[in-house]
N, C-alpha and C positions, 0 to 999 in steps of 0.2 A: 460470392468470394470478395470478401473487401477490397475496395478500390485503393488503391496507392498512390501517395504524390508522387512530384517527379523525383523528388529525393530519397521516397522510399516509406515515407511514414502512411499510417494507414489513414484512409480518408472517413469521419465521422458520419452517420446517417443526417440529411441535412435537417431532420425533424429535431437531432441533438444540438447542431449548430442553431437553429431557430430559437430552440429554449434558453440559450445563452441571452437573447433579448428578450423575452417573455413572449415568444411570437408564438402562438399554442399551433398544435399538428394540424387544425381543421382550418387556419386561416393560410396554407401553404397548398400550393398546385403543384405536385410532383412532375420533374421530367427526370426518371430514374431516381437513385437514392440518394444521390449526392448534388440536385438542384431543384429549385423549386421558384416558382413567382407567388407573390403576394396577393391576396384577395383585397377587392377594394373594400369590402365591408370592413376589415378590419384596419387599412388605412384611415377609414373615415373616421376611427374610434380615437386615434393619436391625436387629434388637433388641438386638443385644451393642454397637453403635455406640455413640460418646460422643453427647451432646446438644450442639446448638450453644447461642448465647445468644437467648434469648426477648424480645423489646421490645413491648411493648404500646403499639399508637397508641389514643387517647380523645381527648375535647374538653370545651370549655367547655360549657354548658348551650346547646341549638341553637337557632338563630330560624330564622324561615322563609326567611333570605334566603340558609342554606347556609353551612357552614364549610368543606366540604372535607377532611373526616377522610381518606375513602377515597382521594380525589387526594393525600393527603400520604402516607398508609400506601403509594402506589404511587411516589410522587417521592424518599420516605426510601429506598425498596429499591432502585430505582434510582441514589440516590447512594452508596449503600453500593458497589453493583456497580463504580460509577465510581472508586472509592478500591479496587478491585483485590480485593474481598472476596467470599466464597463465599455467596450468597443466596439466601435462598427468600422469597416472600410468602406469607399464608394470610388472605385474605377471604371472607366470605361471598356466598352466590349470591344475586342480587337475585330479590325477590318482584313479580309481575306487577302485585300492588295498585298498589304507590307508584310502577313506572315506567308506568301509565297513569292516577295520581292527581295527587298533588300533587308529588312529589319527581323524577321521571323515571326516568332509567337510573341504575344503582349501579356504574359501574366507573370511578369519577374523571371527570376533564376536563382540557380542553387538551391540552397533553403530558404529562400522567401518568394513563395509563388504562390497565386490565387490558381485554385483547384475547381474541380478539375479541370487540369490546363489543356489537355488536348481538345476537350468537350467545348471549351470554353473559346480556345482559338479558329476553330474549325465551324460546324453549325450552331451548336451552343441551343438556345430556345428558339432560333429563327428570326429574331428580334429583326436584324439585318436584311434579309430576305423580305419579311415584310414591307420594312422601309421601300426596298429595290421595289417591291410590285405596285405599293402602293404611288410613287414615284410614276412607275410607267404605264400606269392605269389612266392617270392624268393625261399622260402623252396620247394614248390612246384614244382617250375621248376626245381630245381637242383636236387630233387629225382625223379624226372620224367625221367630227362637228365641222369643219371645213368641207370634207368630202362631200357630205349631205346638201351642200348649198352655203354654209357661212352665215347662219343668220346673224350671228355677233358681229359680221363685217370686219373678221379678224384680218391684218394686213400681213400678208404670210412672206412680204419682201423683208420684212424686218424680223429682229430676232422673236422667238417664240418658245415655250417651256420645250424643253430637250428630254435626253432619258437617262439613266442612270445605270450603272452595274456596278457588284461589289469585287473588281479586281482590277490590278492595274493594266491598263490596255491603251498605248500611246496610239493605235491605229483608229482609235474610235474618237479621237478629240473632234475630228471634222469628218463627217460621211456625207454622202449623196444619195438621200433616199428616194424610196418610192419609184424606183425605177422599174420599166416592164409594160407603159402603157396605161390607159387610161383607169382601168379598172383597179389599179394600185395607188390610184390619189395623183397628188401634182408632184413632180421632181423638184428637190429642192435641197440645201445644205442645212446638214444639222449635227448633231454632237452629243457624246457622252460625258457626263462628269461621274465620278467616283462615288458610291452611296455615301460615303461621309462626309461628300461636302454639298451633297442634296440638300436642298432647303429642307424638304421632308423631315432627313433626319436633325437638322436644329428646331425645326418646330416639335418632334416628339421630345426631344431634350429641354425644350424649355417649356412645353404645357404642363399648368398644373393639372389637371383633370380631362375626362374624356368631351364636357362641354367646350373646353378651351381648347382642345385639340382639334375640333370640328369647326370652331370660328377661325383659328389658326389656319386651317387647310384652307377655308373656304375663302382667305383672304389673299392667297396666293395669286399673284401676277403672270397669268398664263402668256400674254402678248397683249398686244395696243390694236385698236382698229382705225381704220384711215382716215379716223379725226383726231388721231394721237392720243386718245383717249385709254385708260388702263382697262384691261378684261380681267376678272377677276375667277377662280376656278368654281366659285358657288355659282356663277352665270351658266357655267357647264352641268351642275348637278353634281357633282361627283364629291363632295367633301363627305357625307354619309358614306358610300362605298368606300373610298378611302379611310374613313376613320374605323370603319369594321375589319380593314384587314390589318389595321396597326391597333386592335383595341386590346389584343393580348400582348402586344409586344409594349403597350405603354405601362404594363406593371414591370416592376424591379423585378430582379431575377437574383435569388438568394444563393450564394455561394461560401465558400471556405476559404482560408489560407493554409498552407502545409501543416500549421500548427494549432487548425482550430479555428482561429478568429472570425467572427461572422464577417463577410464582404457582399455587397451588391456591386454587380456588374451591369452598368446599362447606360445604353447609347454608346456613340462611337463615333462624334465629330472631330475629325483635323484639326489640330492648332493650328496648321501653316497654310489650310485652305477654310476652315471653319471656325466656330469659337471654342473647339478644343476641351469641353468639358464633359462630364457624365451628367445624365437627367436630372432636373430641378425636383421632380417626384422621389428620386432615389435618394438625394442628399436630405431634402426635407423631412423625407420618413426616417430616413437613419436618425438624424439630428432628435427625433421625438423617441428612439431607444435606446440611442448610448450615451453616456457621459463625455466620451470622447470620439469625434468622427475624423478620420482621416480620408483626404480626396487628394486627387491629383489634377493639375493641367497639363495639356501636353505641351510638349518642345519645352524650349527655354523660357523665363519669366518674360522675356517681353513678345511673347506671343500668348500662350496658354494662360500665365496668369494675368498679364493684362486684360483679356477677354474675360476669364473669369470674374474678375474683379468689376471694369467696366461695363459687361454686357451681363453675365449671369447674376452675381451678388445685386446688382442693382434692379434689374427684372425681379427678379425672387426675392427680396428683401433679406437677403443673407450677409452677415456678419462674421467673417472667420477672425479666429483670435491669434492667428500666428502664421508664419509663412516660413517653412522650410526648404533650401536652395540646394540641391545636390548637386554637389562637385567630385571629379574624380583628378588624380594626378595626370592620367594620360592627356583628359581633355585641356587641363593647366596647360601641358606642353606642346600640345598642339596648336591651342591659342598664342602659343609662344613662338611658335614658327619651326616646331619638330616633326619631323615627317613620318610615315608608317614604320618604315626600316628602322626608324632609331626610339621609337616611343617608349620602349622598356627601359632603355640606359638612364642612369640618373642625370638631370640636368638641374639645377637649381636655380640657375640664371632664367632657364627657360618657362621654370614653375612662376619665378618671379616676374616676368615679362605678361604672361598669360592671365594672371592674377587681375588685370583690368580690366577683364572682361567679367568675373565673378564679381568684383567689385559695384560693376555698374548696376549687374541686377540686383545685390544687395541693395543698394543705394534707392532703387527705384522702388523695390520693397516697402522700404522704409517711409519713401514720399507718399507712398500709397496710405502710411499709418501702421503698418503691421510691423511688431517685434518680429526679429528675425533669427534664425540659427542656420549655419552651413554643416551640413551632413556631407563629410567627404567619405564617400563610397570606396573602400580600401581593396585594391588589388596586390596580388602577392608581388607583384614589382616595385611596389613603392617601396622607398626609400626611408630610414629616420630623418634624413637632412631633409628631402622634400616635403615630407608631413609636417615637420617643424615650420619648415618655411610658411607653409599654408597656414598654420595655427598662429606665427608671428603677423602675418598680414593680415589676417583677420582679426586678430584683436586692436591691432593698429586701425583697422579701419571701422572698428565698434562694433564687430560682427561675434554674437557667437560661434563656438566651432567646436564641432565634436566629430571625430573620427569613429567610424561604424564598418563593422565587418560580419553584416547579415546574409552576405551571400555565402559566406562560409559557415556561419555559426547561426543563422537564423534569428528569430526574436533575441537572443540571448548579447546578439552581438551588434544591438540596438538599444539596448536597454539605457543605457548613459545618453544617448540621442533623448528616449523618452523619457528620462527623468527633467532632460532639459526644456523639453518641450510643456511639462508639466507645468513647472517653474513660468515660462513664459506666457502660459495662457490664466494662471491665476487672475481673478477678477473679470471686470465686466471685458466684454470683446472693444476693440477701438471703432472709432467712425472710419469710414473708409474715405480717402480723399481721391476723387475721382479723378482721372486727368484729364476731363472736358464736362461740361456744361451741354446737359440735352437741347437746350435752347440755342446753343451757339449753332452758327450754319455748318454744313456738311464739310466744306473745305475747310473751317476752323477746327473742328472736330480731326480731320483726317493730319492736319498740321501739328496738331496738340501732341498726338500721339508719335508722329513723328520726331518731334525735337525732343518732348520731352521724355518718352520710352528709350526710343532709338538712338537719340541725341545729332539727329543731322542739321544741316543749317536748313533744310527747309525742302517741300515738296515740289514735283515738277508733274503738272497735270496735263496729259495729252488733248488733244483738241475734243476727241471723241470723248473723252470720260468730262471733260469740262461742260460738254453739251448733256451729258447724261446727269451730272449734279444739278444743273440747270434744272432739267425737266424734275428730278424728283425735289429741289426746294419748290418749285412753284405750285408742284402736284398735292402737297400736304404732308411730305415724307422727310421733312427738313429736321423734325425734332428727335429720330431717331440714333441710337448708337451704331457706331462702324465699328466694321470685323474686317479688319486686313489680312490679307491674303499673299502672304510674306515668305521668302526664305526662310527657313529654321536654322539655315547654318552661320546666319551673320546677322549683327544687329542691324545692317543695311539691307539693301533689296541686291545687294552682288554675295553670292555664296563664298566666293573669294577671298573678301574681308573680313578676317577673324579678327578675333581678340576684342577690343574696344573703339572701332573706326571713328575718326573724326572727318569733317570738311565734307561730308556727301549729302546729295539729293535724294528723294525718295520717288521716283518716278511711279505716277499710277498712271496705268494704262487703262483701265476699264472701270465702271462703277455699276454694280449688280443692283438691284433692291431685292430684297427679301420680305415681302410684306406680311407674311406669315409668321416667319420668326423674328416679325419688326426690329430688322437691322439692316443696315447697308453693308454691300460688301465691295472693297477698296482693292483692287487686285493691281500689285505694285511690279512692273518690269516682267519678267518672262515666266511669272509663276503660272502653274497649269492648275486646273483643278479636276484632270486626268490625269494621276500619274504614270511613269512608264517603268518596266522593270529595267532590273541592272544587270551588266552584261553578263554576270554570274546569278541567275535567281534562286532564290532558296529552295524554290520550288525542285529543284534537281537532287535534292539531299533530302526529300520529304517519300515516305513511303509507307508502306503497311505490312506486316508480318502474316504467315500461314494462319496464327491465330487471331489475327484482327486486330493485333496491336499497332498502334499508329507509331511511326519513329521520325527523328529528323524534323520535327517544327522548332525545335531550339539548336 
């Protein structure tokens, strides 16, 4: 039986989708009829091909209404396909945390979806399970090493490598472990991060190949000895076994959009607590296969796009040609002070006031050196006056503007956006103006992001974070990029400050080293690396019928 997309269109066999990118059937390892992984031999043969154009899709600061960034990425890809372009889409894999939490599925919506949606949203090809297992294998070996005598003299009074799981579970943020007597080890406090925040996830998404993966896994700092020297995972001899668990997960997953555009769904770090981009391997491979590659960076442009540019592009040598910033009338009104009960009522004044948020994101992207187009993701409640207001304000601010109806109309509703993007990316890609130099001190890099991107007055570093920064700086990690862990709902670290706030400082509570991922994580304020479920989680509406059909993921 032919599988259908969420909107009812039939899905093509994945071998036919691969053929659109000249991927032979024997280069695919099939996961059913509609999903596959690429072979290493095929990917290795692509190295001498020229790269296509890389197009980044980001967004204004998100609201709880949802702005449709993934939906727009899919719609744009299908719009480019309709123009006769050879297109590839590169997105992240959804995490089970938001799928069963507040956000629901992460494969788009309406007629602009990545398919097969239910499979991608749930267990997919097992990548996130492999990452979770590899992370927890290291934790198990570390605890076992300590149990059998602690030859490396690891200081168990200090933070050591914790555990992860792919689910929102606030009860696991801080736990007491190893109760029950000497046979179970030593009682201590520990905790879990969600898999999307695991350093192993970041490593998989930044590694170039298997050898790089093993090196990075070995570089993970699991703790410090009593002389305060770092202890690496390779001293526990775990990098080989972890890489074995991750070997299949490192290969990109080929899927399709509802209109049959080829897509890679690979890797899934969150942008508010991690670096928010799909894998380097998937992006680089797709650039060799397609003339236009659409990719997405999570949450607003202050988070995902900044990390995409300052971390992923810098590490991988990528040069995007343009940025698309997704906006909605609802989000503009929300940032203009309108509450949920009134969000569907026309309010031109609130649109004008909320536009400051969109304008700041546009300025930031232009400061990186990228040409920018605003994609207005339209809803049925948008009025002509509100749309005309956004158009007028964008043109006054030097931003290209295109209203889109891809949710309702699929790729046809994004053709004008696709035409604008084709014009924007003509010629050579621009050079990226990074937010900071890697040679700057860690504190200065954090401050540069806070002041240049968030527009804060400065930063406030806690005594604990100050000690951690000093330790990292003196330990030789001062030249790493910085990954900010911050709320997605505001330019500031306070989710209650909407629009384009000024006159605030960014509090840095903690700084963590991700030596394998090769960046430093600065945790702002109350930001948690293990989210909790909302009052009414999406899990309450998800089920499966007597025929095995899953319902309620969206």
